[in-house]
N, C-alpha and C positions, 0 to 999 in steps of 0.2 A: 246893106246894113243887116238885113235879116239873115243873110248867109254868114256874115261875120259872127252874129249872135249865136247861130247854130254851131259854128266851129268852136266858140268859147264853151258852150254847153257840153259838147262832145268831149272836149279836152279835159274839162274839170271832172266830168263823169268817169272818163278813162283813168285819170290820175287817182280819183277816189277808189275805184275798183282795184287798181294795181297796189296802191299803198295799204288799202284795207286788208287785202289778202296777206301781204307780208306782215302787217301788224298783228294779225291773228296768229301767224306762225311764231313770230318773235315773242309776243306776249305770253302765249301758252308755253313756249319753250322755257322762258325765264321762270315761269311759275313752277315747272316740273323738274327741269334739268339740274337745279341747284339745291335739291333736297335729298338728304340721305334716304328718306323713306321711299322715294321713287326707285332708287337703285336697289334697295333691299328687296323690293318686289321683283325687279328685273333679275337680280342675282338668284333669287329662289326659283323663278320660272325658267331661267336659262342655265341652271346648274353651275353658275359662276362660283358658288361657295366651294365646289369641288376643286377649284384651282388654287385655293388658299395654300395647300402644302407646297405648290410650286413657288409661290411668292415667298413663303417662309424659307424654303431651300435657297432661293436666290439671295435673300437677305443674309443668311448665315455664311454663304460663300463670299459675298461682296464685302461684308463688314469684317475687317480684320480684328476690330476691338471685340466683337462677339466671339470670334474663334479663339482669341487668347484666353478667354475665360473658361474654355472647355478643357477636359482632360487631353493630354498629349495625343493619345491614341485616336481621338475623334477630330483633331484639328485638320487632318488631311482628307476628310470625307468628301466624296464627289457630290455634285448637285442632285443626281439621281438617288444616291444613298440617303441624303437628307430628306428628299421628298418622300421616299418609301417610309422613312422613320416617322415623319410627321403624319402620314396617312394612317399608319397603325396607331399612333399615339392619340390622334384626334378623331373621335366619332363625329357623325354628321352634326349633332347639336353643338359640339364644341367648335366645329368649323364655322357654323353660323354665328356663334358668339364672337369669334375672332374676326370674321368678315364684317360684321356689323360695327365692331369697334373701329376697324379701319375706315369704313364709310363715314361714321360719325366724326372721326378725327379729320378726314379729308375735307369735309364740308365746313367743319368748324374752322379749319385753316383757310379755306377759300373765302369764307365769309369774314375773315380777319378777326375771329374770336379767339384764335390762338396763333402762335408763331411756328408751329411744327405739326407734322403728321406722324402719329405714333401707332404702333400696333401692340395690343395687349397680349402679354405672354402668360397671363394668369391661368387660363385653361390648360396650357401646356404644363406649367409648374404643378397644377393640381393633379393632372393625370399621370405625372411622373411617379407619384407615390402609390399608384394603383397597379393592378395586373396589366393594364394597357401599356404602361411604361416598360415593365419587364418584358412583355411580349415584343414590343417595338425594338428593344435592344437585341433580343434573341434573334428576331428576324434580320436585323442588321448584321449580326455576326454570321448568319448563314449565307449572306451574300459575299463574304470575304473568302480568300483562299484558305484551304485547310491548315490547321495549326501544325507547325513543325514540332519536333520532339522538344526542342529548347523552349518553344512557347508553351507547350503542354506542361513542362516542368515549372515554368514561371507561373502559370495559372494555378498549379497545385500549391506552390509557395504562397500565392496571393490568397488562396482559400484559408490558409493558416494565419496570415497576417492582415487580412482585409485590405490589401493594397490594390492598386489599379490593375485590372486584368489585361492580358494581351488582346489586341484587336484582330482576331482571326476566327475561323470557323472551328469550334471545339468538337471533340468526339461526343457522340450522343450520351454516353455514360457519364460524361463530366457535366452535362447541362444542369441536372438537378442540384448538383453541388455549387454550381456557379450562381444559381438564382438568388440566394441571399446576398452574395457579394454585389451582384448587379443592383439589387434593391437599395443597398447601402450607398452605392455610388450615385444612383439616381436621386436619392434624397439629398446627397451632398450637392449635386448639380442644381437641384431645385432651389437650394439656398443661394447658390452663386449667381444663377441666371437673374437678370433684372426683371421687374414686373412689366416693363414695356420697352420696346425698341423704337428709336426715332428713324423714320423712313425718309422724311424730308424736313429740312429746317430752313427758315428764312435767313438765318445767319450764314448758311453754307451756299446760298445762291447768289450769283453775281448781280442778277437783275430780278427783282421781285415782280412777277406778272400780275399779282393780285389787284393792284390798283387799276390796271387796264381792264381786268375782268369786271371789276365793280362798275367802271364807267360804261362798259358794254352792257351790263345788266340794267343800268339806269336807262340807257337808250332804248333797250328792249321793252322795259316796263312802261315807258312813256311813248312808245311807238304809235299807239292808237290816236295820239294827238295830231299826227300828220294827216291821216285820212279825214279826221274831224275838220281840220282846216280846209281841205279841199271840198268837203261837204258844205261848209259854210259859204265858200266861194260859189259853189254850184247853186246853193239856195239864193244867193244874191243875183246870180245870172238868170235864174228862172223865176224871179219874183214878179214877173209881169202879170201872171195869172195863176190861179189855183190849179187849173188843168195842166198847165205847162210844168208847174212844180211837181205835181203828182206823177206826171209822165217821166221826168228825168230821175226823180228819187226812186220811183218804182223800177225803172230799167237798171239803175246803178246798183240797187240792192239785190235785184234778181241776178245780175251778172256776178256780183260778189258772192252771193250764196251758192251759185252753181260752181264757181271756181273753188270755193272753200270746201264744198262737198267732194269735188274731184280730188283735191289735195288730201282731204281726210281719208279717202279710200286708198290712194296709191302714192302718198307723199313720203313714205319711209326713206327713200334715198335723199330727199331734201333735208330731213332731220339728221340723217347720218352725216351729210356734208357740213351742216352747221356745227354739230358736235365735234367732228374732226378738226374744224377750223379753230374752235375754242380750245381743244386739247393741245393743238400744236402751239398755240399762244401760251398755254400754261404747262407745257411739258416738264419744265424744271420744278414745278410746284406739285406734281402728282407722282404717286408711287406707281410701280410697274403694273399692278393689278388693274389700274384705271387706264394708264397711258397705252399699254400694250394691246388692249382690247377695245380701242376707241370705236372701230368700225362695227364690231359685234354689239357693243353697248348701244351705239347709235341706232342700229336696227331693232334691238330689243326694246329700247326706250321709246321708239316711234309710236308704239301702240298707245302708251299712256299720254302722249302729246297729241296724237292725231284724232283720238276719240273726242276730246273737247272741241277741236277744230271742226270735226264733222257735225257735232250737235249744234255748235254756234252757226255753222253754215246753213243748217236746216232752218234755224230760227230766223236768220237774215233773209233766206229765200222766201219764207212764209210772209215776213214783213214786206218784202218787195212785191210779192204776189198780191198782198192786200192793197198796197198803194196803186199797183197797176190795174187792179180790178176797179178801184174807185175812179181812176183816170178814165178807164173804158166806159164806165157807167155814165159819168158826167159828159163825156164826149157824145155818147149815144143820145143823152137827153137833150143836149144842145142841138144836135142834128134834127 
């Protein structure tokens, strides 16, 4: 009978430790991984904002509706040309504004506060009317083949009529004369371009994964109830004496604290796996800037999640150490 009771105590203790560690991971993950503020810090520390021009270039290439609104000479631009254009047009502070708008929109969508993920183009439209816009177009023209005689003639005619200029690399002496025309065309483009682009829409997805994500989040949020249940069962199993209760609670919390501290120190791959799994489930609901860099984001996000786990592990370890010390003192007194 005594051996059976010991097996029951060991089983409940082991189950408590196992589920408590996973509950710490899931609970802290749910608290941090679904907030735009967390990713804004990650984006800033890992230079993800610098990848915004790539996202914008991909959006312009993939969306035919966006291209149709552009001048004919810009509709056939390559992804690299668009990326270089946006890098010149958007200084770091503008990149951050665009990136933050995407993150806020993503998590508003995932939290079912909106039905689409959008990206604000207002910083782009604002900078088009400045010297940054003019320089971006001039840099773009320099990447093109040299203008033919016919194109130079057409450009000269455009200078007189303010029409659309040819998309080629003009002679240096023609650049100062082209600048006012470029500025007029940029102002026209700024009026045509919408204030925002839709990256993901619930209407365009065959299956909306957000409901499943919300269920997963609820399970993560209430995951601490599972180890609490095993702790109650352990308490019932060890209720025969105060000394026995202190012994098993102390050992259980000590083990949980040690494992949590260990995960808090080297648990980045675990966080990466969880994030990868969630992003695979929600791939149709996320723009490329999130889905394409899931692994990198998981590693970068790990620090903000693992630090609370580490601190909570220390607190649990100290609590277990206190109970184990009390058990040891009572045992010595009884002896």
